[in-house]
N, C-alpha and C positions, 0 to 999 in steps of 0.2 A: 486107677480111675479110667472112665471112658473119656472120649474126646470132649463131649459137652462139659463134663465135670472139670476137666483140665482148663478149658476156656474160661469158665466161671472163676476158678481158683486163681488163674494168672491175671485176668482182666477185671476182676470185680471192683466196682467203684470207678472204673476208668471211663473215658469218653470215646474210646476206640469203637468204631462201628462194627456190627456183627460180621460182615464179610472180611474185614481186616483181622478180626480176632481169629477167624477160621484159618486164614492164610498164614498169620504169624505163628499160631499154635502148630500148624502142620510143618512149618519150617523148623521150629524148635525140636519137634519130635523127630524129624528127619535127621537133624544133626546128632541128636542123642543116639539114634539107631546106628548111624554111621560109626560112632565112637564105641558101639557095643555096650552102651549103658542102659538102653531101653529096648524092649521088644514088644510085639503085639500078640494078643491071643486071637483065635478065630472069633468071628462075630457071634454074639449071643443074642438070642431072640427072647423077649419077654423077661420074666423075673420080677421080683418085688420092686426093683428100681425103675421100671418103665417097660413099655411095650414095643419100642422101636429097635431096629438093629443097631447095635452099639459096638464100636471098635474099642477094645480094652487094651490099655498100655500098662506094662509092669517093668520094674527094675530087673535087669539081668543079674547074674551072680557078680559080674564086674561092676555093675551099677550099685549093687548093694554094698560092695567093698568100698567103692568111692564115697558113698554116703556115710559110711562108718568113719572115714577120715574127717568128715565135716562135723560129725557129732560124736565125741568120745563116749558119750553115754551108751551108744549102740555097739561098742567094740566087742561085746560078748554075744550079740544077737546074730542069728542065722537066718538066711532067706526062708520064708515059709513055703510049704508045699502049695502048688498052684492047681488044685483040683477045681472042677466047675463049681462045687459048693463054696470053696474059699473065694472064688472070683465073685460070686453073687453076694457073699457076705461082705467083701471088701467094697463092692459098689454101693451096697445099702449103707455101709458105714460112712462112705464119702458123702452120700446124699444127706445124711443126718448132720455131719460136720458142716457142710455147706449151708444147710438150713440155719444153723446157729450163727454162722458167719453173716448170712443175709440179714438175719434179724438184728444183729449188732450194727451193720452198716446203715440200716434203715432208721436208727434212732440215735439221736445225739447223746453222748455220754455213755454209750454202750460199747462193750468190747468182748469178743471171745478171747479172754486173756490166755487161755491155755487149752490145748487138746492133747493129752498124753496118750500114747498107744498102750496096748494091753499089758505088755511086760512092765512098763513103768507103773501102771495102775496096780498091778500085783505087788510090786516092790513097796508101794506106798501103803498097802494093806499090811505088809509085814508077814504075808502068808501066801502060798500058792495053792491053798485049798479051794479058792475060787479065783478065777482070773476074769476080771471085767474086760469088755472090748474096748474100753477107753475111760479116761477120767478128764472131765472138762471143768473149767472155771469160767463162768460168765459174769462179768463185772459191770455194774452201772455206777452212776454217781451216788445212788442211794443204798444199794445192796449188792451182795455177791452170792452167786449160786455155785455150789460145788456138787458135782454129780458123777457117779459111776454110770457108764453107758453099757447096756446090754442090747445087742442087735440080734433079733430072733427071726429066723427065716421060716418058722413054722414046720421045721423038719423033725422036731423031737416031740415026744409025748409030754403033755403037761406034767406028768408025774416026775419025769426027769428034771424039768424046770423046778419043780417043788424041791428036789434035792439040792439044787443050786441055791435056792432061798435058804434052806437049812444051813448050807455052808456059809453063806453070808452072815447068818445069825451066830454061827459058831466063831467066825473070825471077829465079829463085833464084840462078843463077850470076852475074847482073849485079850483085847486091849493093846496088842502090839502096834496097831495102826496109829495110836496116839503119838508115836515117835515121829511120824511124818505128817500127820494131819491134825489140824486144830480141832476139827469136829467131823463127825461121820457124815459123808455125802449122802444125798438122795440117790436112790438107785432107779435110773430111768430105763425102761425096756420099750424098744420100738419094734413093732410087729408088722406083718404084711397087711392085716385087715382088722376090722372091728371084732369079728368073731374070735380071732386069736387073742385080741386084747381081753375079752371077757373070760376066755378059757384060762389064760395065765393069771389073771386077777383072782379067779376062784382058786386055782392051784396054790397061789401065794397065801391067800387067807386060810386055806386048809393047813398049809405048812406052818403058819404062825400058830394056829391053834394046837397042832400036834406037838410043836416045840414047847408048848406050855407058856408061850409068851403073851398070849391074848393079842387082840388087834391093837390095843392102845397101851400095852404094858411097858413097851420099850420107848423111853423118851429119846427123840432125836434120830429114829430110824424110820424110813419111809420108802415104799415101793410104788412107783408110778408107771403107767402103761399108756401108750398111744399108738395109733396106726401111722405108718409111714406117710400116707397121703395127707393126714392132718398135720404132721410135723413139717412137711414141705409145702403145705397149702397156704392159703391167704392169711390165716391166723398165725402161722408160724409156731415155732416151738414154745414161745412164751404165751401163746394163746390159751384160752380155756378149752383145752383138748385132752387133758390128762385124767385118767381114771386111777384113783388111789386106793390101794388095798385097805379095806376097813372103813372107807368113807363113801357115802353116797354121792352121786352126781359127778360132774366133771369140773376140773380145777385148772387154774393157771399156775405156772411156776413162780411168778412174781409173788412176793409177800402180800398178804391180804390188804395191808394199809399203804401199799406203794402206789405211785402215780400210774404205773403201767396197769395195775389191776383196776384202778378207778377208770382209766380210759376204756378198758374192756367192758366194764359195766355200763359206761356211758354209751358205748357203741351198740349195746343191746344184745351182745353175744350170750348164749345160753349159759346159765350157771347151774 
């Protein structure tokens, strides 16, 4: 995470003033660095997560080992390689997770009940043929959303993304995921911009046709796409911002008859 993301994660919903947040976060990070648990990367300029200079903080090997003592489920995991591409991917993932946290805090009865990392998401699929970047559960008093998350930096050809869609369909048909999941989650892909949204949606629709599934032939499987600026913007991830493979227009994640969707319609957002 970068410093701003850490501040929001630690102090979200608190009444601590901005300057106090900065000072306290800096002190926490300084203590963790002295203990050898956290280190900083060089400043990164630009990238899909924002345009300002950002100091990025990551766990050291010692920090990763310490975290594994806190979470036994991580005992077999190894620290990831820290390439510049990995850092940008991690920052964009954090932006998306924080957007869902922000949405939940803004509405009574809402909660981001779970955000599982990629290795747990793959385990729940019962296959490593495709590895989502995360698995989230967003819960309200009325409904629950289960979704796999794909973070796309725009660095791969759409044809390679289409192969990932084919892998999702293969895993879906194998049914091993039913041992861990009650139903198949929506697959949410977040991209850097609207042009990439359109390109990946077309690639997905082509993949569905090539797989012989048709756009509506598989009950309970859905691929949604949105640009990062829309997910983190005023409408938030529950807003009518999602482009769905095989369906015209833009859509909200909330069910059609839910209170949230009714409020979106009442606010006059585009449908």
